ZADO-1210 file (C-alpha; in nm, 4 decimals, padded with zeros to 6 digits):
<atoms>
<atom x="04.0884" y="-04.4507" z="03.5677" code="MET" pos="1"/>
<atom x="03.9908" y="-04.1009" z="03.6592" code="LYS" pos="2"/>
<atom x="04.2369" y="-03.9484" z="03.4098" code="MET" pos="3"/>
<atom x="04.1181" y="-04.1864" z="03.1333" code="ASN" pos="4"/>
<atom x="03.7676" y="-04.0741" z="03.1993" code="SER" pos="5"/>
<atom x="03.8543" y="-03.6971" z="03.1943" code="SER" pos="6"/>
<atom x="04.0301" y="-03.7599" z="02.8570" code="ILE" pos="7"/>
<atom x="03.7327" y="-03.9416" z="02.7151" code="SER" pos="8"/>
<atom x="03.5004" y="-03.6606" z="02.8370" code="ASN" pos="9"/>
<atom x="03.7221" y="-03.4009" z="02.6745" code="PHE" pos="10"/>
<atom x="03.7332" y="-03.5731" z="02.3451" code="LYS" pos="11"/>
<atom x="03.3561" y="-03.6216" z="02.3470" code="MET" pos="12"/>
<atom x="03.3039" y="-03.2407" z="02.4095" code="ARG" pos="13"/>
<atom x="03.5452" y="-03.1633" z="02.1394" code="LYS" pos="14"/>
<atom x="03.3602" y="-03.4009" z="01.8981" code="PHE" pos="15"/>
<atom x="03.0282" y="-03.2306" z="01.9881" code="ILE" pos="16"/>
<atom x="03.1739" y="-02.8951" z="01.9462" code="LEU" pos="17"/>
<atom x="03.3219" y="-02.9778" z="01.6023" code="LYS" pos="18"/>
<atom x="02.9929" y="-03.1369" z="01.4960" code="THR" pos="19"/>
<atom x="02.8051" y="-02.8391" z="01.6110" code="ALA" pos="20"/>
<atom x="03.0313" y="-02.5999" z="01.4324" code="LEU" pos="21"/>
<atom x="03.0112" y="-02.8133" z="01.1122" code="PHE" pos="22"/>
<atom x="02.6338" y="-02.8226" z="01.1399" code="SER" pos="23"/>
<atom x="02.6275" y="-02.4441" z="01.1868" code="LEU" pos="24"/>
<atom x="02.8442" y="-02.3934" z="00.8784" code="VAL" pos="25"/>
<atom x="02.6242" y="-02.6301" z="00.6619" code="ILE" pos="26"/>
<atom x="02.3039" y="-02.4504" z="00.7912" code="LEU" pos="27"/>
<atom x="02.4472" y="-02.1045" z="00.7195" code="SER" pos="28"/>
<atom x="02.5433" y="-02.1978" z="00.3674" code="ILE" pos="29"/>
<atom x="02.2003" y="-02.3551" z="00.3163" code="THR" pos="30"/>
<atom x="02.0344" y="-02.0329" z="00.4459" code="THR" pos="31"/>
<atom x="02.2409" y="-01.8096" z="00.2258" code="VAL" pos="32"/>
<atom x="02.1788" y="-02.0177" z="-00.0896" code="VAL" pos="33"/>
<atom x="01.8031" y="-02.0296" z="-00.0088" code="ASN" pos="34"/>
<atom x="01.7896" y="-01.6646" z="00.0336" code="LEU" pos="35"/>
<atom x="01.9696" y="-01.5975" z="-00.2924" code="LEU" pos="36"/>
<atom x="01.8031" y="-01.8651" z="-00.5009" code="GLY" pos="37"/>
<atom x="01.4596" y="-01.8405" z="-00.3352" code="ASP" pos="38"/>
<atom x="01.2667" y="-02.0305" z="-00.6217" code="PRO" pos="39"/>
<atom x="00.9277" y="-01.9600" z="-00.4451" code="ALA" pos="40"/>
<atom x="01.0109" y="-01.5899" z="-00.4090" code="ASN" pos="41"/>
<atom x="00.9243" y="-01.5967" z="-00.0346" code="ILE" pos="42"/>
<atom x="01.1950" y="-01.3752" z="00.0935" code="PHE" pos="43"/>
<atom x="01.2980" y="-01.1292" z="-00.1837" code="ASN" pos="44"/>
<atom x="01.0049" y="-00.8663" z="-00.1909" code="GLY" pos="45"/>
<atom x="00.9036" y="-00.9916" z="-00.5346" code="TYR" pos="46"/>
<atom x="00.5549" y="-00.8284" z="-00.5175" code="GLU" pos="47"/>
<atom x="00.6967" y="-00.4836" z="-00.4436" code="LYS" pos="48"/>
<atom x="00.9341" y="-00.5121" z="-00.7372" code="ARG" pos="49"/>
<atom x="00.6465" y="-00.6133" z="-00.9609" code="MET" pos="50"/>
<atom x="00.4485" y="-00.3200" z="-00.8458" code="THR" pos="51"/>
<atom x="00.7230" y="-00.0701" z="-00.8957" code="GLU" pos="52"/>
<atom x="00.7569" y="-00.1952" z="-01.2605" code="ILE" pos="53"/>
<atom x="00.3882" y="-00.1859" z="-01.3162" code="ILE" pos="54"/>
<atom x="00.3605" y="00.1717" z="-01.1857" code="LEU" pos="55"/>
<atom x="00.6520" y="00.2905" z="-01.3922" code="GLN" pos="56"/>
<atom x="00.6165" y="00.0924" z="-01.7150" code="ASP" pos="57"/>
<atom x="00.2544" y="-00.0466" z="-01.7052" code="GLY" pos="58"/>
<atom x="00.3419" y="-00.4002" z="-01.8007" code="ILE" pos="59"/>
<atom x="00.5493" y="-00.6570" z="-01.6024" code="VAL" pos="60"/>
<atom x="00.6454" y="-01.0078" z="-01.7266" code="THR" pos="61"/>
<atom x="00.9012" y="-01.2823" z="-01.6760" code="ASN" pos="62"/>
<atom x="00.7013" y="-01.3870" z="-01.3642" code="LEU" pos="63"/>
<atom x="00.7531" y="-01.6952" z="-01.1479" code="SER" pos="64"/>
<atom x="00.6061" y="-01.7763" z="-00.7996" code="ASN" pos="65"/>
<atom x="00.4698" y="-01.4825" z="-00.6063" code="TYR" pos="66"/>
<atom x="00.1929" y="-01.3926" z="-00.3512" code="ASP" pos="67"/>
<atom x="-00.0966" y="-01.2620" z="-00.5695" code="GLU" pos="68"/>
<atom x="-00.2611" y="-01.1389" z="-00.2470" code="ARG" pos="69"/>
<atom x="00.0320" y="-00.9165" z="-00.1595" code="LEU" pos="70"/>
<atom x="00.0738" y="-00.7915" z="-00.5187" code="LEU" pos="71"/>
<atom x="-00.3088" y="-00.7026" z="-00.5315" code="GLN" pos="72"/>
<atom x="-00.2840" y="-00.5139" z="-00.1917" code="LYS" pos="73"/>
<atom x="00.0192" y="-00.3210" z="-00.3280" code="GLU" pos="74"/>
<atom x="-00.1762" y="-00.2258" z="-00.6417" code="LEU" pos="75"/>
<atom x="-00.4852" y="-00.1155" z="-00.4421" code="ILE" pos="76"/>
<atom x="-00.2583" y="00.1044" z="-00.2218" code="LEU" pos="77"/>
<atom x="-00.1231" y="00.2732" z="-00.5417" code="ASN" pos="78"/>
<atom x="-00.4613" y="00.2949" z="-00.7229" code="ALA" pos="79"/>
<atom x="-00.6231" y="00.6323" z="-00.8063" code="PRO" pos="80"/>
<atom x="-00.8352" y="00.7757" z="-00.5394" code="ASP" pos="81"/>
<atom x="-01.1284" y="00.7804" z="-00.7618" code="GLU" pos="82"/>
<atom x="-01.1955" y="00.4455" z="-00.9232" code="LEU" pos="83"/>
<atom x="-01.4875" y="00.3802" z="-01.1395" code="ASP" pos="84"/>
<atom x="-01.4856" y="00.0019" z="-01.1318" code="LEU" pos="85"/>
<atom x="-01.3051" y="-00.2792" z="-00.9622" code="ALA" pos="86"/>
<atom x="-01.3215" y="-00.6519" z="-00.9771" code="VAL" pos="87"/>
<atom x="-01.3158" y="-00.8863" z="-00.6857" code="LEU" pos="88"/>
<atom x="-01.2795" y="-01.2506" z="-00.7705" code="GLY" pos="89"/>
<atom x="-01.0786" y="-01.5508" z="-00.8508" code="SER" pos="90"/>
<atom x="-00.8511" y="-01.6582" z="-01.1294" code="SER" pos="91"/>
<atom x="-01.1591" y="-01.7154" z="-01.3314" code="ARG" pos="92"/>
<atom x="-01.1992" y="-01.3309" z="-01.3662" code="THR" pos="93"/>
<atom x="-00.8303" y="-01.2436" z="-01.3718" code="MET" pos="94"/>
<atom x="-00.8192" y="-01.1854" z="-01.7478" code="MET" pos="95"/>
<atom x="-01.0824" y="-00.9000" z="-01.7320" code="ILE" pos="96"/>
<atom x="-00.8912" y="-00.5839" z="-01.8177" code="ASN" pos="97"/>
<atom x="-00.9627" y="-00.2077" z="-01.8776" code="SER" pos="98"/>
<atom x="-01.0163" y="-00.2530" z="-02.2535" code="THR" pos="99"/>
<atom x="-01.3771" y="-00.3750" z="-02.1742" code="LEU" pos="100"/>
<atom x="-01.4454" y="-00.0507" z="-01.9881" code="PHE" pos="101"/>
<atom x="-01.3253" y="00.2391" z="-02.1999" code="PRO" pos="102"/>
<atom x="-01.3065" y="00.5820" z="-02.0448" code="SER" pos="103"/>
<atom x="-01.3369" y="00.4260" z="-01.6889" code="GLN" pos="104"/>
<atom x="-01.0742" y="00.3951" z="-01.4254" code="THR" pos="105"/>
<atom x="-01.0366" y="00.0261" z="-01.3534" code="PHE" pos="106"/>
<atom x="-00.8620" y="-00.2239" z="-01.1346" code="LEU" pos="107"/>
<atom x="-00.8883" y="-00.5983" z="-01.1325" code="ASN" pos="108"/>
<atom x="-00.8130" y="-00.7500" z="-00.7798" code="SER" pos="109"/>
<atom x="-00.8764" y="-01.1102" z="-00.8511" code="SER" pos="110"/>
<atom x="-00.6637" y="-01.3738" z="-00.6828" code="VAL" pos="111"/>
<atom x="-00.6366" y="-01.7476" z="-00.7455" code="SER" pos="112"/>
<atom x="-00.8686" y="-01.9737" z="-00.5461" code="GLY" pos="113"/>
<atom x="-01.0318" y="-01.6777" z="-00.3915" code="ALA" pos="114"/>
<atom x="-01.2258" y="-01.7397" z="-00.0800" code="THR" pos="115"/>
<atom x="-01.4851" y="-01.5286" z="00.1200" code="ILE" pos="116"/>
<atom x="-01.1877" y="-01.4235" z="00.3373" code="GLU" pos="117"/>
<atom x="-00.9997" y="-01.2908" z="00.0259" code="ASP" pos="118"/>
<atom x="-01.2908" y="-01.0919" z="-00.0955" code="LEU" pos="119"/>
<atom x="-01.3618" y="-00.9456" z="00.2390" code="ILE" pos="120"/>
<atom x="-00.9977" y="-00.8618" z="00.3048" code="ALA" pos="121"/>
<atom x="-00.9459" y="-00.7041" z="-00.0313" code="LEU" pos="122"/>
<atom x="-01.2580" y="-00.4973" z="00.0099" code="PHE" pos="123"/>
<atom x="-01.1288" y="-00.3870" z="00.3337" code="GLN" pos="124"/>
<atom x="-00.7956" y="-00.2765" z="00.1822" code="VAL" pos="125"/>
<atom x="-00.9886" y="-00.0651" z="-00.0669" code="TYR" pos="126"/>
<atom x="-01.2152" y="00.0749" z="00.2174" code="LYS" pos="127"/>
<atom x="-00.9318" y="00.1404" z="00.4695" code="LYS" pos="128"/>
<atom x="-00.7268" y="00.3315" z="00.2261" code="ASN" pos="129"/>
<atom x="-00.9885" y="00.5469" z="00.0689" code="GLY" pos="130"/>
<atom x="-00.9859" y="00.3686" z="-00.2643" code="LYS" pos="131"/>
<atom x="-01.3458" y="00.2412" z="-00.2937" code="LEU" pos="132"/>
<atom x="-01.4743" y="00.2417" z="-00.6385" code="PRO" pos="133"/>
<atom x="-01.8137" y="00.3449" z="-00.7703" code="LYS" pos="134"/>
<atom x="-01.8834" y="-00.0195" z="-00.8777" code="GLU" pos="135"/>
<atom x="-01.7635" y="-00.3642" z="-00.7818" code="PHE" pos="136"/>
<atom x="-01.7919" y="-00.6728" z="-01.0019" code="ILE" pos="137"/>
<atom x="-01.7920" y="-00.9597" z="-00.7633" code="LEU" pos="138"/>
<atom x="-01.7035" y="-01.3092" z="-00.9052" code="CYS" pos="139"/>
<atom x="-01.9079" y="-01.5745" z="-00.7175" code="VAL" pos="140"/>
<atom x="-01.7478" y="-01.9121" z="-00.7490" code="ASP" pos="141"/>
<atom x="-01.9231" y="-02.2194" z="-00.6067" code="PRO" pos="142"/>
<atom x="-01.6408" y="-02.3259" z="-00.3858" code="TRP" pos="143"/>
<atom x="-01.6806" y="-01.9922" z="-00.2042" code="LEU" pos="144"/>
<atom x="-01.9533" y="-02.1541" z="00.0150" code="PHE" pos="145"/>
<atom x="-01.7758" y="-02.4932" z="00.0585" code="ASN" pos="146"/>
<atom x="-01.6419" y="-02.5048" z="00.4147" code="LYS" pos="147"/>
<atom x="-01.4019" y="-02.7862" z="00.2922" code="SER" pos="148"/>
<atom x="-01.2415" y="-02.5885" z="00.0145" code="ASN" pos="149"/>
<atom x="-00.9007" y="-02.6286" z="00.1725" code="ASN" pos="150"/>
<atom x="-00.7767" y="-02.2837" z="00.0707" code="GLN" pos="151"/>
<atom x="-00.5417" y="-02.1060" z="00.3052" code="THR" pos="152"/>
<atom x="-00.3678" y="-01.8534" z="00.0867" code="ARG" pos="153"/>
<atom x="-00.6018" y="-01.5735" z="00.2258" code="TRP" pos="154"/>
<atom x="-00.3916" y="-01.5755" z="00.5320" code="LYS" pos="155"/>
<atom x="-00.1487" y="-01.3294" z="00.3687" code="SER" pos="156"/>
<atom x="-00.4390" y="-01.0883" z="00.4211" code="LEU" pos="157"/>
<atom x="-00.5519" y="-01.2116" z="00.7595" code="MET" pos="158"/>
<atom x="-00.5098" y="-00.8640" z="00.9306" code="ASP" pos="159"/>
<atom x="-00.7325" y="-00.7018" z="00.6811" code="ASP" pos="160"/>
<atom x="-01.0113" y="-00.9758" z="00.7135" code="TYR" pos="161"/>
<atom x="-01.0013" y="-00.9414" z="01.0900" code="ASN" pos="162"/>
<atom x="-01.0239" y="-00.5602" z="01.0577" code="ASN" pos="163"/>
<atom x="-01.3389" y="-00.5909" z="00.8443" code="PHE" pos="164"/>
<atom x="-01.4889" y="-00.8322" z="01.0929" code="LYS" pos="165"/>
<atom x="-01.3848" y="-00.6154" z="01.3875" code="GLN" pos="166"/>
<atom x="-01.1988" y="-00.9135" z="01.5419" code="GLN" pos="167"/>
<atom x="-00.8851" y="-00.9062" z="01.7387" code="PRO" pos="168"/>
<atom x="-00.5683" y="-00.9481" z="01.5427" code="ALA" pos="169"/>
<atom x="-00.4815" y="-01.3027" z="01.4969" code="SER" pos="170"/>
<atom x="-00.1285" y="-01.4309" z="01.5380" code="PHE" pos="171"/>
<atom x="-00.0288" y="-01.6199" z="01.2256" code="TYR" pos="172"/>
<atom x="00.3234" y="-01.7430" z="01.1888" code="PHE" pos="173"/>
<atom x="00.4055" y="-01.8721" z="00.8506" code="PRO" pos="174"/>
<atom x="00.6135" y="-02.1613" z="00.9813" code="LEU" pos="175"/>
<atom x="00.6361" y="-02.3225" z="00.6320" code="PHE" pos="176"/>
<atom x="00.7994" y="-02.0085" z="00.4968" code="LYS" pos="177"/>
<atom x="01.0759" y="-01.9914" z="00.7428" code="TYR" pos="178"/>
<atom x="01.1339" y="-02.3710" z="00.7232" code="GLN" pos="179"/>
<atom x="01.2473" y="-02.3220" z="00.3787" code="GLN" pos="180"/>
<atom x="01.5574" y="-02.1295" z="00.5007" code="LEU" pos="181"/>
<atom x="01.7015" y="-02.4466" z="00.6199" code="ILE" pos="182"/>
<atom x="01.5310" y="-02.6914" z="00.3908" code="SER" pos="183"/>
<atom x="01.7806" y="-02.9107" z="00.1831" code="PHE" pos="184"/>
<atom x="01.5118" y="-02.9774" z="-00.0762" code="SER" pos="185"/>
<atom x="01.4658" y="-02.6030" z="-00.1179" code="TYR" pos="186"/>
<atom x="01.8461" y="-02.5739" z="-00.1226" code="PHE" pos="187"/>
<atom x="01.8518" y="-02.7920" z="-00.4332" code="GLN" pos="188"/>
<atom x="01.5993" y="-02.5954" z="-00.6085" code="LYS" pos="189"/>
<atom x="01.7673" y="-02.2669" z="-00.4988" code="SER" pos="190"/>
<atom x="02.1023" y="-02.3700" z="-00.6520" code="ILE" pos="191"/>
<atom x="01.9287" y="-02.4439" z="-00.9878" code="GLN" pos="192"/>
<atom x="01.7295" y="-02.1172" z="-00.9623" code="ASN" pos="193"/>
<atom x="02.0332" y="-01.8782" z="-00.8963" code="ILE" pos="194"/>
<atom x="02.1619" y="-01.8728" z="-01.2507" code="PRO" pos="195"/>
<atom x="01.8200" y="-01.8876" z="-01.4040" code="ASN" pos="196"/>
<atom x="01.6172" y="-01.6684" z="-01.1654" code="LYS" pos="197"/>
<atom x="01.2915" y="-01.5331" z="-01.2877" code="TYR" pos="198"/>
<atom x="01.3371" y="-01.1649" z="-01.2358" code="VAL" pos="199"/>
<atom x="01.0330" y="-00.9395" z="-01.3086" code="PRO" pos="200"/>
<atom x="01.0951" y="-00.7403" z="-01.6253" code="LYS" pos="201"/>
<atom x="00.9131" y="-00.4521" z="-01.7868" code="PRO" pos="202"/>
<atom x="00.7640" y="-00.5165" z="-02.1323" code="SER" pos="203"/>
<atom x="00.6249" y="-00.3063" z="-02.4159" code="LYS" pos="204"/>
<atom x="00.3795" y="-00.5722" z="-02.5164" code="THR" pos="205"/>
<atom x="00.1038" y="-00.7556" z="-02.3366" code="GLU" pos="206"/>
<atom x="00.1695" y="-01.0821" z="-02.5173" code="LEU" pos="207"/>
<atom x="00.4937" y="-01.2462" z="-02.3862" code="ASN" pos="208"/>
<atom x="00.6532" y="-01.5867" z="-02.3448" code="LEU" pos="209"/>
<atom x="00.5706" y="-01.5853" z="-01.9734" code="HIS" pos="210"/>
<atom x="00.2664" y="-01.4790" z="-01.7609" code="ASN" pos="211"/>
<atom x="00.2246" y="-01.0972" z="-01.7664" code="THR" pos="212"/>
<atom x="00.0570" y="-00.8498" z="-01.5310" code="ARG" pos="213"/>
<atom x="-00.0923" y="-00.5168" z="-01.6597" code="LEU" pos="214"/>
<atom x="-00.1276" y="-00.1908" z="-01.4838" code="ARG" pos="215"/>
<atom x="-00.4956" y="-00.2585" z="-01.4084" code="ASP" pos="216"/>
<atom x="-00.4033" y="-00.5735" z="-01.2184" code="GLY" pos="217"/>
<atom x="-00.5261" y="-00.8126" z="-01.4840" code="SER" pos="218"/>
<atom x="-00.3366" y="-01.1167" z="-01.6145" code="LEU" pos="219"/>
<atom x="-00.2245" y="-01.2168" z="-01.9569" code="VAL" pos="220"/>
<atom x="-00.1185" y="-01.5805" z="-01.9821" code="TYR" pos="221"/>
<atom x="00.2118" y="-01.6993" z="-02.1238" code="GLY" pos="222"/>
<atom x="00.2467" y="-01.7986" z="-02.4856" code="LYS" pos="223"/>
<atom x="00.2115" y="-02.1843" z="-02.4500" code="ASP" pos="224"/>
<atom x="-00.0977" y="-02.1744" z="-02.2448" code="PHE" pos="225"/>
<atom x="-00.2412" y="-01.8696" z="-02.4239" code="ARG" pos="226"/>
<atom x="-00.2085" y="-02.0480" z="-02.7644" code="GLU" pos="227"/>
<atom x="-00.3232" y="-02.4008" z="-02.6631" code="SER" pos="228"/>
<atom x="-00.5095" y="-02.5833" z="-02.9396" code="SER" pos="229"/>
<atom x="-00.8718" y="-02.6942" z="-02.9004" code="VAL" pos="230"/>
<atom x="-00.7498" y="-03.0464" z="-02.8583" code="GLU" pos="231"/>
<atom x="-00.5026" y="-02.9461" z="-02.5830" code="GLU" pos="232"/>
<atom x="-00.7741" y="-02.7551" z="-02.4028" code="VAL" pos="233"/>
<atom x="-01.0003" y="-03.0644" z="-02.4119" code="ILE" pos="234"/>
<atom x="-00.7174" y="-03.2680" z="-02.2545" code="GLN" pos="235"/>
<atom x="-00.6780" y="-02.9935" z="-01.9863" code="TYR" pos="236"/>
<atom x="-01.0544" y="-03.0093" z="-01.9331" code="ALA" pos="237"/>
<atom x="-01.0498" y="-03.3827" z="-01.8898" code="LYS" pos="238"/>
<atom x="-00.7679" y="-03.3489" z="-01.6280" code="LYS" pos="239"/>
<atom x="-00.9649" y="-03.0796" z="-01.4456" code="ASP" pos="240"/>
<atom x="-01.2756" y="-03.2958" z="-01.4409" code="ALA" pos="241"/>
<atom x="-01.0850" y="-03.5926" z="-01.2740" code="THR" pos="242"/>
<atom x="-00.8252" y="-03.4166" z="-01.0600" code="ARG" pos="243"/>
<atom x="-00.8591" y="-03.0410" z="-01.0239" code="ASN" pos="244"/>
<atom x="-01.1909" y="-02.9981" z="-00.8642" code="LEU" pos="245"/>
<atom x="-01.0454" y="-03.0296" z="-00.5132" code="GLY" pos="246"/>
<atom x="-01.2112" y="-02.7087" z="-00.3949" code="VAL" pos="247"/>
<atom x="-01.5464" y="-02.8770" z="-00.4401" code="LEU" pos="248"/>
<atom x="-01.4350" y="-03.1870" z="-00.2290" code="THR" pos="249"/>
<atom x="-01.7020" y="-03.2741" z="00.0255" code="ASP" pos="250"/>
<atom x="-01.9288" y="-02.9757" z="-00.0876" code="PHE" pos="251"/>
<atom x="-02.2328" y="-03.1324" z="00.0728" code="ASN" pos="252"/>
<atom x="-02.3895" y="-02.8053" z="00.2046" code="SER" pos="253"/>
<atom x="-02.3763" y="-02.4403" z="00.1572" code="ILE" pos="254"/>
<atom x="-02.2028" y="-02.3246" z="00.4743" code="SER" pos="255"/>
<atom x="-02.4283" y="-02.0946" z="00.6810" code="PRO" pos="256"/>
<atom x="-02.1320" y="-01.8982" z="00.8306" code="SER" pos="257"/>
<atom x="-01.9779" y="-01.8401" z="00.4877" code="ILE" pos="258"/>
<atom x="-02.3148" y="-01.7319" z="00.3478" code="TRP" pos="259"/>
<atom x="-02.3522" y="-01.4877" z="00.6445" code="ALA" pos="260"/>
<atom x="-02.0041" y="-01.3400" z="00.5646" code="ASP" pos="261"/>
<atom x="-02.1149" y="-01.3201" z="00.1951" code="PHE" pos="262"/>
<atom x="-02.4319" y="-01.1203" z="00.2789" code="GLU" pos="263"/>
<atom x="-02.2356" y="-00.9014" z="00.5212" code="LEU" pos="264"/>
<atom x="-01.9854" y="-00.8140" z="00.2516" code="LEU" pos="265"/>
<atom x="-02.2524" y="-00.7413" z="-00.0088" code="CYS" pos="266"/>
<atom x="-02.4468" y="-00.5264" z="00.2369" code="LYS" pos="267"/>
<atom x="-02.1273" y="-00.3331" z="00.3398" code="GLU" pos="268"/>
<atom x="-02.0661" y="-00.2650" z="-00.0298" code="ILE" pos="269"/>
<atom x="-02.4093" y="-00.1433" z="-00.0863" code="MET" pos="270"/>
<atom x="-02.4160" y="00.0629" z="00.2328" code="LYS" pos="271"/>
<atom x="-02.1239" y="00.2558" z="00.0902" code="ASN" pos="272"/>
<atom x="-02.3422" y="00.3551" z="-00.2126" code="ASN" pos="273"/>
<atom x="-02.1349" y="00.1279" z="-00.4385" code="ILE" pos="274"/>
<atom x="-02.3090" y="-00.0531" z="-00.7338" code="ARG" pos="275"/>
<atom x="-02.2663" y="-00.4238" z="-00.7174" code="LEU" pos="276"/>
<atom x="-02.2739" y="-00.6768" z="-01.0004" code="THR" pos="277"/>
<atom x="-02.2391" y="-01.0508" z="-00.9609" code="PHE" pos="278"/>
<atom x="-02.0555" y="-01.2370" z="-01.2402" code="ILE" pos="279"/>
<atom x="-02.0770" y="-01.6210" z="-01.2662" code="LEU" pos="280"/>
<atom x="-01.8164" y="-01.7649" z="-01.5116" code="THR" pos="281"/>
<atom x="-01.8862" y="-02.0979" z="-01.6847" code="PRO" pos="282"/>
<atom x="-01.7123" y="-02.4214" z="-01.6702" code="TYR" pos="283"/>
<atom x="-01.5814" y="-02.6055" z="-01.9758" code="HIS" pos="284"/>
<atom x="-01.8699" y="-02.8491" z="-02.1142" code="PRO" pos="285"/>
<atom x="-01.6582" y="-03.1459" z="-02.0021" code="ILE" pos="286"/>
<atom x="-01.6149" y="-03.0170" z="-01.6439" code="VAL" pos="287"/>
<atom x="-01.9782" y="-02.8928" z="-01.6217" code="TYR" pos="288"/>
<atom x="-02.1033" y="-03.2342" z="-01.6966" code="ASN" pos="289"/>
<atom x="-01.8908" y="-03.3619" z="-01.4153" code="LYS" pos="290"/>
<atom x="-02.0238" y="-03.0902" z="-01.1960" code="VAL" pos="291"/>
<atom x="-02.3822" y="-03.1976" z="-01.2833" code="LEU" pos="292"/>
<atom x="-02.3235" y="-03.5633" z="-01.1896" code="SER" pos="293"/>
<atom x="-02.0950" y="-03.5256" z="-00.8882" code="ASP" pos="294"/>
<atom x="-02.1366" y="-03.1790" z="-00.7358" code="PHE" pos="295"/>
<atom x="-02.5141" y="-03.0822" z="-00.7298" code="PRO" pos="296"/>
<atom x="-02.4360" y="-02.8080" z="-00.4664" code="LYS" pos="297"/>
<atom x="-02.2848" y="-02.6141" z="-00.7506" code="VAL" pos="298"/>
<atom x="-02.6242" y="-02.5916" z="-00.9262" code="ILE" pos="299"/>
<atom x="-02.7864" y="-02.5063" z="-00.5896" code="GLU" pos="300"/>
<atom x="-02.5349" y="-02.2255" z="-00.5441" code="THR" pos="301"/>
<atom x="-02.6228" y="-02.0681" z="-00.8715" code="GLU" pos="302"/>
<atom x="-02.9958" y="-02.0796" z="-00.7884" code="THR" pos="303"/>
<atom x="-02.9316" y="-01.9242" z="-00.4453" code="LEU" pos="304"/>
<atom x="-02.7107" y="-01.6415" z="-00.5841" code="ILE" pos="305"/>
<atom x="-02.9759" y="-01.5603" z="-00.8444" code="ASN" pos="306"/>
<atom x="-03.2462" y="-01.5447" z="-00.5745" code="GLN" pos="307"/>
<atom x="-03.0191" y="-01.3154" z="-00.3551" code="PHE" pos="308"/>
<atom x="-02.9497" y="-01.0895" z="-00.6529" code="ALA" pos="309"/>
<atom x="-03.3187" y="-01.0508" z="-00.7239" code="LYS" pos="310"/>
<atom x="-03.4212" y="-00.9745" z="-00.3559" code="THR" pos="311"/>
<atom x="-03.1383" y="-00.7191" z="-00.3271" code="GLN" pos="312"/>
<atom x="-03.2055" y="-00.5666" z="-00.6763" code="ASN" pos="313"/>
<atom x="-02.8644" y="-00.6466" z="-00.7991" code="LEU" pos="314"/>
<atom x="-02.7380" y="-00.7205" z="-01.1427" code="THR" pos="315"/>
<atom x="-02.6208" y="-01.0739" z="-01.2182" code="LEU" pos="316"/>
<atom x="-02.4442" y="-01.1777" z="-01.5440" code="ILE" pos="317"/>
<atom x="-02.3079" y="-01.5102" z="-01.6477" code="GLY" pos="318"/>
<atom x="-02.3676" y="-01.8719" z="-01.5342" code="SER" pos="319"/>
<atom x="-02.1749" y="-02.1793" z="-01.4386" code="PHE" pos="320"/>
<atom x="-02.3467" y="-02.3504" z="-01.7324" code="ASN" pos="321"/>
<atom x="-02.1629" y="-02.2790" z="-02.0552" code="PRO" pos="322"/>
<atom x="-02.4752" y="-02.3427" z="-02.2659" code="ALA" pos="323"/>
<atom x="-02.6456" y="-02.0417" z="-02.0842" code="LYS" pos="324"/>
<atom x="-02.3673" y="-01.8095" z="-02.1672" code="THR" pos="325"/>
<atom x="-02.3078" y="-01.9358" z="-02.5245" code="GLY" pos="326"/>
<atom x="-01.9484" y="-02.0346" z="-02.4392" code="THR" pos="327"/>
<atom x="-01.8263" y="-02.3157" z="-02.6680" code="THR" pos="328"/>
<atom x="-01.5196" y="-02.5332" z="-02.6155" code="GLU" pos="329"/>
<atom x="-01.3153" y="-02.2770" z="-02.8168" code="SER" pos="330"/>
<atom x="-01.3776" y="-02.0147" z="-02.5489" code="GLY" pos="331"/>
<atom x="-01.1823" y="-02.1889" z="-02.2789" code="PHE" pos="332"/>
<atom x="-00.8106" y="-02.2043" z="-02.1857" code="TYR" pos="333"/>
<atom x="-00.8824" y="-02.5214" z="-01.9773" code="ASP" pos="334"/>
<atom x="-01.1546" y="-02.6770" z="-01.7770" code="GLY" pos="335"/>
<atom x="-01.2303" y="-02.3881" z="-01.5508" code="VAL" pos="336"/>
<atom x="-01.0820" y="-02.0660" z="-01.7187" code="HIS" pos="337"/>
<atom x="-01.2679" y="-01.8745" z="-01.9937" code="CYS" pos="338"/>
<atom x="-01.0878" y="-01.6826" z="-02.2624" code="LYS" pos="339"/>
<atom x="-01.1084" y="-01.3034" z="-02.2772" code="MET" pos="340"/>
<atom x="-01.3457" y="-01.3235" z="-02.5613" code="SER" pos="341"/>
<atom x="-01.5919" y="-01.5257" z="-02.3577" code="ALA" pos="342"/>
<atom x="-01.5712" y="-01.3062" z="-02.0601" code="LEU" pos="343"/>
<atom x="-01.6240" y="-00.9958" z="-02.2940" code="GLN" pos="344"/>
<atom x="-01.9314" y="-01.1521" z="-02.4181" code="GLN" pos="345"/>
<atom x="-02.0684" y="-01.2173" z="-02.0629" code="ILE" pos="346"/>
<atom x="-01.9846" y="-00.8575" z="-01.9608" code="ILE" pos="347"/>
<atom x="-02.1639" y="-00.7067" z="-02.2736" code="LYS" pos="348"/>
<atom x="-02.4820" y="-00.8711" z="-02.1434" code="SER" pos="349"/>
<atom x="-02.4687" y="-00.6391" z="-01.8464" code="LYS" pos="350"/>
<atom x="-02.5348" y="-00.3342" z="-02.0621" code="ASN" pos="351"/>
</atoms>
């Protein structure tokens, strides 16, 4: 009986060893494929490659998923020491480019879904590296003051945010990122992505099939979105009005702590003798009507920002209300993003 038991144990250990080795091989293959395919561009230094092309050729296109925050940090680090003007904001100001400010050195550091943490962190990158401009245009979005905006992308810049706030460094381990190395769903996407990988490419033109970044950090949309018909834009706006206002979910009050951070940032900018201009960009009329009925705190936010600008003697341009900026349906890409022509009209009102 003892011998049979020993044989059984030996077979069990052998089975476990084979299973472990097989699992290790499968995990190794999965990891290698996920590193090579990497459809979300998590592991391949995508932002540095984009920056290298921008610095050398001025325009980079054929873009896919990447961390906008890391890209903007790279561009700030490589910016001229004497900047005239910079933009801090969200995707709603990402199209503003240097053509609107002839003879001025200009950088647009807008990032999608910008929160107060993003604005503070990017300002700190400018300050810490001696790149502060003579003027900031600060895009103020209503979700900025919503504690429930559910935005976490700013954590790519967590160290810079903590540095501004003079807080101890926070330990942030991007678990989701490293889980993708052994993810089988990521593996399936990686296999598909290996032969069709979006590799950043230089371009001689700003108008391309895919999204394009310019030397000044601004964005030019890809052909399909850029050339959407008015009818398509209306459909986009209807979808935005029903599904894509998540950043305003549970916006029941203007967060005192976020407002305090906002004031702190503004005062720090002014303390460094930098001119500060607020820009409010309008919503598509369909979305604005939804805002009026469902999100009254948006209107309160605009009132509060206007009051703050007056008390601090700051310039404010634009409005969340498209009627106030004269932006018609033809001036939008979708429910929340204005075309360059509309932004240009708003910026002209500054002068």
